[in-house]
N, C-alpha and C positions, 0 to 999 in steps of 0.2 A: 329682318323678319321675313319669314316665308309666307306666301299666300295660303289661305285656307281653301282647299278644293272642296266645294260643296255640291251636293246633288240637289237640284231645285227644279221648278216647273219647266225651265228652258234647257235642261240637260245637266251636265256636270262642268263647272267652270271654276277657275281660281278667282278669289276675291282678296283684295288687299287695300287697306286704307293707310296710305303714307301721310306724312305731315301736310302736304298740299291738299290731298283729298279730305283730310280731317278738318282743315281750315275752311275749305269750301262747304263742307257739311255744317260746320259751326255757323257759317253765314246764312245757311238755309233754314236753320232752326231758331226758335225764339230764345232758348236758353243755352244752346250749345250741345255738343255731342255727348258730354258726360250726363247731362240731363236727359237727352234722348235715350241713352242706354238705360238709365234708371227708370224712365217711363215705360220702356219696352219690358223691363223686368216686372213692373207693377201688374202687367197682365196676368202673370202667373199667380199673383195673390188674389186676383179677381176670378180665378177659375180657368182661364185660358188665355194664351197669348193673343187670341183673336180679339180680346177685349182690352188690349193695352191702350192706354190713353195717349195715342200718337196719331198724327195725321198721315194719310195715305201718301202725300207728297214727300214726307220725311222718309218713309220706308223706301219708296221708289228711288229717291235721291241717294240713300245709303247703298242700295243695290247697284245703281248706275256708277257711282263713284268707286265702289269696291271693284267692279269689273274694270274700270279705267285704270285704277291703281295697280291692278294685276297685269296690265298690258293690252287690254282690248281697246280698239279704236272707239272714239266717242259715239259715232253714229250707230254702230252695232250695239254698244252698251245701252244706249237710249232705247233702241228698238227692243232688245231682250228684256230690259227691266219693265217696260210697259206691257210687253207680251206676257211676262210672268204674272203681272197683276190681273190681266184679262183671263188667263188660263188657270191660274193657281188660286190657292186659298190664302186669305189675308193672315190667318193665324200662322201658317207655315212661313209666309214671307216675313212676318214680324220676328219669328224665331231665327230666320236666316240673317236678318238685319242685326239682331242681338248678338249672334255668333260672330258676324263680321266686326262689329264694334268691340266685342270682347277680345277677339284676336288682335286688334290694333292696340289694345291696352295691356296685353299680356307681357310678362317679363321676357326679356331678350335672352336667347340661348347663350350669347357670348358674355352675358353679365348675370350669372345666376345669383339668386338671393343667398345671403350668408357668405361665409368665408370658408375656404377649404382647410385653412390652418389658422389657429389663433395667433394673434400678434403678440409680440413680447412686451 
């Protein structure tokens, strides 16, 4: 899976949640990453992702782990994720977290859905 290169309050960086980062984020959330993605999506139904029923620490953890998964060192990822919260808009950060999680669960290019040719 390729990282998602996203433009966010701290510039333009690649984000990727591999299995280790997903498990770490699972441990940091009450109901796991699939529930976190669902809760982030609920903000859109409430009028804005700024009103998603998530905790700030969940969003910051998703950003930090996404940066680490794409290859950034831990200290820089921690600094940039906190800086983004201080300088950015929570609605935009929620959307970025939703995008990072969605990318982690997207189909893999090497294993497309369906079959190229019907079996006999």
